[in-house]
C-alpha positions in Angstrom: -26.7 -59.9 33.8 -25.6 -60.5 30.1 -24.5 -57.6 27.9 -26.3 -57.2 24.6 -23.7 -56.7 21.9 -26.1 -54.6 19.8 -26.5 -52.1 22.7 -22.7 -51.8 23.0 -22.4 -51.1 19.3 -25.2 -48.6 19.4 -23.6 -46.8 22.3 -20.3 -46.5 20.5 -22.0 -45.2 17.4 -23.9 -42.6 19.4 -20.7 -41.4 21.1 -18.9 -41.2 17.7 -21.8 -39.2 16.3 -21.6 -36.6 19.1 -17.8 -36.3 18.7 -18.2 -35.8 14.9 -21.0 -33.2 15.5 -18.8 -31.3 18.0 -16.0 -31.2 15.4 -18.4 -29.9 12.8 -19.7 -27.2 15.0 -16.2 -26.2 16.1 -14.9 -26.1 12.5 -14.8 -22.8 10.8 -17.7 -22.2 8.5 -15.5 -21.5 5.6 -13.9 -25.0 5.8 -16.7 -26.1 3.6 -15.1 -24.2 0.9 -12.0 -26.4 1.2 -13.8 -29.8 0.6 -11.9 -32.0 -1.8 -13.1 -32.1 -5.4 -12.7 -34.7 -8.1 -10.0 -34.2 -10.7 -6.3 -34.6 -11.3 -3.9 -32.6 -9.1 -1.2 -30.4 -10.6 1.0 -27.6 -9.6 1.5 -24.1 -11.1 4.2 -21.6 -10.6 3.9 -17.8 -10.5 6.8 -15.4 -9.6 8.6 -18.3 -8.1 5.6 -19.5 -5.9 4.2 -23.0 -6.3 0.5 -23.5 -5.8 -1.2 -26.8 -5.9 -4.5 -27.1 -7.9 -6.9 -30.1 -7.6 -10.0 -29.8 -9.6 -11.2 -26.2 -8.9 -9.5 -26.0 -5.5 -6.4 -24.2 -4.5 -4.0 -25.7 -1.9 -0.5 -25.2 -0.6 2.5 -27.1 -1.9 4.5 -28.7 0.9 5.7 -26.1 3.4 3.8 -23.3 1.7 0.9 -22.0 3.9 -1.4 -20.4 1.3 -0.9 -19.0 -2.2 2.1 -16.8 -1.4 4.4 -15.5 -4.0 8.1 -14.7 -3.9 9.5 -11.2 -4.2 10.9 -10.2 -7.6 14.1 -8.2 -7.5 14.8 -8.2 -11.3 14.0 -4.5 -11.8 16.5 -1.8 -11.3 16.2 2.0 -11.4 16.5 3.3 -15.0 17.1 7.0 -14.1 20.7 7.2 -12.7 22.4 7.2 -16.1 19.9 9.8 -17.5 20.4 12.5 -14.9 22.7 15.5 -15.4 25.8 15.8 -13.2 25.2 19.3 -11.7 22.3 21.2 -10.3 21.7 24.7 -11.6 19.7 27.1 -9.5 18.7 30.8 -9.9 17.8 33.3 -7.3 14.2 32.3 -7.3 12.5 29.9 -4.9 9.8 27.3 -5.1 7.8 26.5 -2.0 5.0 24.0 -1.3 3.3 21.9 1.4 2.8 18.1 1.7 -0.9 17.5 2.4 -3.6 14.8 2.7 -1.3 11.9 3.6 1.7 9.9 2.2 -0.1 8.7 -0.9 -0.3 12.4 -1.9 3.1 13.3 -0.6 4.8 11.2 -3.3 3.1 13.0 -6.1 3.5 16.5 -4.5 7.2 16.1 -4.0 7.6 14.9 -7.5 5.7 17.8 -9.1 7.6 20.3 -6.9 11.0 18.9 -7.9 10.0 18.9 -11.6 8.9 22.5 -11.5 12.1 23.5 -9.6 14.4 21.7 -12.0 12.9 23.1 -15.2 12.7 26.6 -13.8 16.3 26.5 -12.5 15.1 27.5 -9.1 15.9 26.5 -5.5 13.4 24.3 -3.6 12.4 25.0 -0.1 11.8 22.0 2.2 8.0 21.7 2.6 6.0 21.6 5.8 3.4 18.9 6.3 -0.3 19.8 6.8 -3.0 17.5 8.0 -6.7 17.6 7.2 -7.6 19.7 10.2 -7.0 23.5 10.4 -3.8 24.2 12.3 -2.5 20.7 11.9 1.0 21.4 10.8 4.3 19.6 11.2 7.9 20.1 10.2 9.2 18.0 7.3 11.7 16.4 9.7 8.9 15.1 12.0 8.1 12.4 9.4 10.7 12.4 6.7 14.5 12.4 6.5 15.5 15.9 5.4 19.2 15.1 4.9 18.4 12.1 2.8 16.1 14.2 0.5 18.7 17.0 0.1 21.5 14.5 -0.6 19.4 12.5 -3.1 18.6 15.6 -5.1 21.9 17.4 -4.9 22.8 16.7 -8.5 19.4 17.8 -9.8 18.3 20.8 -7.8 19.4 22.8 -4.8 17.2 22.3 -1.7 17.3 24.6 1.4 15.5 23.9 4.7 14.0 27.4 5.1 13.0 30.4 3.0 15.5 33.2 3.5 14.2 36.0 5.7 14.6 38.6 3.0 12.0 36.9 0.8 8.5 38.2 1.7 5.5 35.9 1.5 3.8 38.7 -0.5 6.4 38.2 -3.2 5.4 34.6 -3.8 2.8 33.7 -6.4 0.6 30.7 -5.9 0.5 28.4 -8.9 -1.8 25.4 -9.3 -0.1 22.5 -11.0 -1.7 19.3 -12.3 -0.1 16.1 -10.9 2.4 14.4 -13.3 3.3 17.9 -14.6 5.4 17.9 -17.8 8.2 20.1 -19.0 6.0 21.6 -21.7 3.3 22.6 -19.2 5.9 24.2 -17.0 7.4 26.3 -19.9 3.9 27.4 -21.1 2.0 28.0 -17.9 4.5 28.4 -15.0 7.7 29.9 -16.3 6.1 33.2 -17.2 4.7 33.7 -13.7 8.1 32.7 -12.2 9.9 35.2 -14.3 7.4 37.9 -13.3 7.3 37.3 -9.6 10.7 35.6 -8.9 9.2 33.1 -6.4 6.3 30.7 -6.6 4.3 28.4 -4.3 3.2 25.2 -6.0 -0.1 23.6 -5.2 -0.7 20.3 -6.8 -4.2 19.3 -7.8 -5.3 15.8 -8.9 -7.4 15.6 -12.1 -7.2 11.8 -11.6 -5.9 9.3 -9.1 -5.0 6.9 -11.8 -1.3 6.1 -12.1 -1.4 4.1 -15.3 1.0 4.7 -18.1 -0.5 6.0 -21.3 0.7 6.4 -24.9 0.4 10.2 -24.5 2.9 10.2 -21.6 6.0 9.5 -23.7 9.2 8.9 -21.8 9.0 9.5 -18.1 11.4 12.3 -17.0 14.3 10.8 -15.0 14.0 13.7 -12.5 10.4 12.7 -11.8 11.5 9.1 -11.3 14.2 10.1 -8.8 11.8 12.3 -6.9 9.1 9.7 -6.8 11.2 6.7 -5.8 14.5 8.0 -4.6 14.0 11.0 -2.4 11.5 10.3 0.4 12.5 8.2 3.4 11.1 8.1 6.9 13.1 9.9 9.6 15.1 7.3 11.8 12.8 7.2 14.8 9.6 6.7 12.8 11.3 4.2 10.5 12.4 2.2 13.6 8.8 2.1 14.8 7.6 0.8 11.4 10.4 -1.8 11.4 9.4 -3.0 14.9 5.8 -3.4 13.9 6.7 -5.4 10.8 8.9 -7.6 12.9 6.1 -8.2 15.4 3.8 -9.1 12.5 6.3 -11.5 11.1 6.7 -13.1 14.6 3.0 -13.8 14.6 3.4 -15.4 11.2 5.9 -18.2 12.0 3.6 -20.9 10.6 3.5 -19.1 7.2 7.3 -18.4 7.0 7.0 -15.0 8.6 4.8 -13.7 5.8 1.8 -11.4 6.4 -1.0 -9.6 4.5 -1.7 -5.9 4.7 -5.3 -4.8 3.9 -6.2 -1.2 3.4 -9.6 -1.3 5.1 -10.9 1.8 6.8 -14.4 1.9 8.2 -14.8 5.7 7.8 -13.7 5.6 4.2 -16.2 2.7 3.5 -19.0 4.7 5.0 -18.3 7.7 2.9 -18.0 5.7 -0.3 -20.8 4.0 -2.2 -19.3 0.6 -3.0 -20.8 0.4 -6.5 -19.9 -2.1 -9.2 -17.2 -1.1 -11.6 -18.7 -2.7 -14.8 -16.3 -5.7 -14.5 -18.1 -8.8 -13.4 -17.7 -9.5 -9.7 -15.8 -6.2 -9.1 -16.7 -3.2 -6.9 -14.9 0.0 -5.8 -14.7 -1.1 -2.2 -15.2 -4.1 0.1 -16.1 -4.7 3.7 -14.5 -7.0 6.3 -16.7 -10.0 5.5 -16.2 -9.7 1.8 -12.4 -9.5 2.3 -12.5 -12.5 4.6 -14.4 -14.6 2.0 -12.1 -13.4 -0.8 -8.9 -14.4 1.1 -10.3 -17.7 2.3 -11.4 -18.7 -1.2 -7.9 -18.0 -2.5 -6.5 -20.5 0.0 -5.1 -18.4 2.8 -5.4 -20.4 6.0 -6.7 -19.4 9.4 -3.1 -19.0 10.6 -2.5 -16.1 8.2 -1.5 -12.9 9.9 -3.3 -9.7 8.6 -2.6 -6.1 9.3 -5.5 -3.6 8.8 -5.1 0.1 8.2 -8.3 0.8 10.2 -7.1 3.2 13.0 -8.8 1.3 15.9 -10.7 -1.9 16.3 -14.3 -1.8 15.2 -17.0 -4.5 15.9 -17.6 -4.7 12.1 -14.2 -6.3 11.8 -15.1 -9.2 14.1 -16.1 -11.5 11.2 -12.6 -11.1 9.7 -11.0 -12.0 13.1 -13.3 -15.0 13.5 -11.9 -16.4 10.3 -8.4 -15.1 10.6 -7.7 -14.8 14.4 -4.3 -13.2 13.8 -5.8 -9.9 12.5 -4.4 -6.7 14.0 -4.8 -3.0 13.9 -1.8 -0.8 14.6 -2.3 -0.4 18.4 -1.9 -4.1 18.8 1.5 -4.3 17.2 3.1 -1.0 18.0 5.5 -0.9 20.9 3.8 0.4 24.0 6.4 3.1 24.6 5.6 4.7 21.2 1.8 4.7 21.4 1.4 8.0 23.2 3.4 9.8 20.5 2.2 8.1 17.4 -1.3 7.0 18.2 -2.7 9.4 20.7 -1.9 12.7 19.0 -4.7 14.8 17.6 -3.2 14.4 14.1 -3.6 11.2 12.1 -0.6 12.0 9.9 1.7 9.6 11.8 -0.8 6.8 11.5 -1.3 7.3 7.8 2.4 7.2 7.1 2.8 4.0 9.2 0.0 2.4 7.2 1.5 3.3 3.9 4.9 2.0 4.7 3.7 -1.3 6.2 1.4 -1.8 3.2 4.3 -1.2 0.9 6.5 -3.8 2.8 4.0 -6.6 3.5 4.2 -9.9 1.6 0.7 -9.4 0.2 -1.3 -6.1 -0.2 -5.1 -6.1 -0.6 -6.8 -2.8 -1.3 -10.3 -2.9 0.0 -10.7 0.7 -1.2 -9.8 2.0 -4.6 -7.9 5.3 -4.8 -4.5 7.0 -4.6 -3.4 5.0 -1.5 -3.8 1.9 -3.6 -2.1 3.3 -6.7 1.0 4.8 -4.9 1.3 1.7 -2.6 1.5 -0.4 -5.8 4.2 1.9 -7.2 6.2 1.6 -4.0 5.9 -2.2 -4.1 7.0 -2.3 -7.7 10.1 -0.4 -6.6 10.7 -2.9 -3.8 10.1 -5.9 -5.9 6.9 -7.0 -4.1 4.4 -7.8 -6.9 1.7 -9.6 -4.9 -1.1 -7.1 -4.9 -4.5 -8.9 -4.9 -7.5 -6.8 -6.0 -10.7 -8.1 -4.3 -13.6 -9.5 -6.3 -16.5 -11.8 -5.8 -15.4 -15.4 -6.5 -18.5 -17.3 -7.7 -16.8 -20.7 -7.4 -15.7 -22.4 -4.2 -12.1 -21.2 -4.7 -9.9 -19.2 -6.9 -6.3 -18.7 -8.0 -4.4 -15.8 -6.5 -2.8 -15.2 -9.9 -6.2 -14.3 -11.4 -6.5 -11.3 -9.0 -3.1 -9.7 -9.3 -3.5 -5.9 -9.8 -3.7 -4.9 -13.5 -1.0 -2.3 -12.6 1.3 -5.3 -12.2 -0.1 -8.0 -14.4 -0.3 -5.6 -17.4 2.8 -3.7 -16.3 1.0 -0.4 -16.9 1.8 1.4 -13.7 3.8 4.6 -14.1 6.6 2.9 -11.9 7.4 0.6 -14.8 8.7 3.7 -16.7 11.2 4.2 -14.0 12.4 0.6 -13.4 13.8 -1.7 -16.1 
């Protein structure tokens, strides 16, 4: 029986059609955002990172998986040459506690050191208190006490415990606004200190904004030292953070060991009303799907590794993992031998600290939630020379440039940290 050539051709076309259809169904939905557009191709450079632009689409220059940027180590601490050579202390003591998580700890230690310095007092190492009643830890459980004492030795005297002869009844509680100034201390705190001899400082936060302002004047070098040069993790906890970062980098071989940290916590999103900010396309918080679309439109590929601050995996995060399969929460990248101590305790303090330090060290940081965690993470990243902080927004076009979404704290250099580094 003869073979009809037309039937053969039709069969081949049918098979080809099904193969193409299968590829289309398998392809990630967001690949449609990467279709080629007409226009001349050109490259741009930002902070040493080259990004290819063709028409309105962003792509990677050879060997560069996504719109990554290089670190910038041009800034150095301004404060060492401005500090006095010797600490002066009186017989009085200043006590305080670290509360509400590491993003608050930085401000609380800074204000306590400022008050102690300008009163000529002695600072007592703080305890650490969580959000639940009775949730208390020693300073050394999380931070390096010897490092803090050593870093401040030419500024103030620090002792680990309040002397037994000092009664708690002799300590006056003083509320202090964050970013406290020398003038405020002299007017509002010094009279109480002279009267009582010892005080307990409780920092309150009129604002979570860490922008510089024209009213701030010169930032006190003591505040700079306390904010950026005094707090370090204790060795064991620091080793856990380092191992988690190393594991994330191992997952990121195809993008040169680089990874993104996203501050996205389901409980915080549920408590917040993610309203618009008044800026077109901008809101106060973003869910997993919105973050996925944002990152994909900026040109980050499906091989990108993402770390989430969410405590445990939640089904609402599945859309993010569908688009970026290498998306992890901390239990997936923490060494198994450390999980019982750092993940299964009743306190979330360890987890909050881990999130903060990984977010500060990641190659890219994306705050899905506005607030002090975002502001102080940016400050830490400025100190470390890591400027790639991308603030989410709705991108109306099929793609966008990462450089258009750099945090204003960095693009405008208006973060308080820029007063401490030059």
